[in-house]
C-alpha positions, 0 to 999 in steps of 0.5 A, a space after each residue: 789825262 795822260 794815257 801813256 802806259 806805265 813802264 815795267 820796272 826792273 831792278 838789277 842786283 849784281 856786284 859787277 858794274 860792267 854787267 849792270 851797265 850792259 843790262 841797264 843799257 839793253 833793257 832801257 832800249 827795250 822800254 823798261 824803267 831800270 834801277 841798278 844795285 851793286 851791293 847786295 846788302 842794299 837789295 831789300 831797301 832798293 826793292 822796297 823803294 823801287 817796287 819792281 815788276 821783275 828783279 834780275 839777281 846775281 847768285 855769287 855776290 860778296 857778303 850776302 849771296 843772291 840766294 839769301 837775297 831771294 830768300 829775304 825778298 820772298 819772306 816779304 809779302 809785297 814781293 810775292 808776285 814779283 818775278 825773280 830771274 837769277 843770273 849765274 856764271 856757273 852751270 852747277 845744277 845743285 846751285 840752280 836747284 837751290 835758287 829755284 827752291 828759294 823762290 827764283 823763277 828762272 836762271 840764265 847764264 851770264 853774258 851768253 844768256 843776254 838774248 835769252 834773258 831779254 826774251 824771257 823778260 818780254 815773255 812775262 812782262 809784255 806777253 803776260 805769259 808765266 815763267 815760274 819754275 819755283 812752282 813745285 807742283 801743278 794740278 790740272 784735272 787729271 794731270 799732275 806735274 812735279 818739278 822737283 821730281 821732274 815727273 808727270 802723271 796723267 789719270 794716275 799713270 806715271 809718264 816718262 818724258 825727256 827733259 825737253 818734253 817735260 819743259 814743254 808740258 810744264 810751260 803749257 800747264 802754267 799758261 793753260 788758257 793762252 795761245 803760245 807761239 812756236 817762236 815763244 816756245 823755242 826762245 823760252 825753252 831752248 833759248 834764242 841761240 839754239 837753232 831748232 827746226 819747227 818740225 823738231 818742236 812738232 815732233 816733241 809735241 807729238 811725243 808728249 801726246 803719244 806718251 800721255 795717250 791724248 793730244 792735250 796740246 793742240 795747234 790752233 793755227 799755223 805756229 800757234 798752240 794751246 793746252 786743251 782743257 784737261 779733264 
């Protein structure tokens, strides 16, 4: 009996063949089974045939753009649990919001975000942590997080958090029973190309605790954190 683990499957959809080759080469080296599609009109059929665990999707493509492709994928129940990460060459906030509203799980800047992309793929497929920014609202006991409004409420009290503090509590709230490393937080919230001192992360965590009035995120051992049970 073959005990070898099944490779995680990644489908890349982009009309830029250089991008396809670059991503396919790097992800193949990481041990993934990769298939590429250069015509957005072939996306749905390719996804149905390949049944990927994760789809990397360019936003700006001719004929059918990535947002419409994402909409079509999410309309099919077989892709409900498939991760969709958008690639974008633009930093247009409205476009990014639309991508998430349509069902995208995250968006990454093209080329310069290659390391960030591989880190996030490893996070969700290998480490089994959740990155789903399409989830608009999370309820954990007395804690309510609304991504659309970027608001946090605890025990009925609205809490004002900075962007970084919001992303921290949102990430932990999606992974409430899991121990998360400092490196994982740094790579997935700020990206591997942003240098951030461990002390700075600890300051953010203390700020969140101070603003909520309770230490929900606790250090379980050096460089490892966990969201406590929320009452």
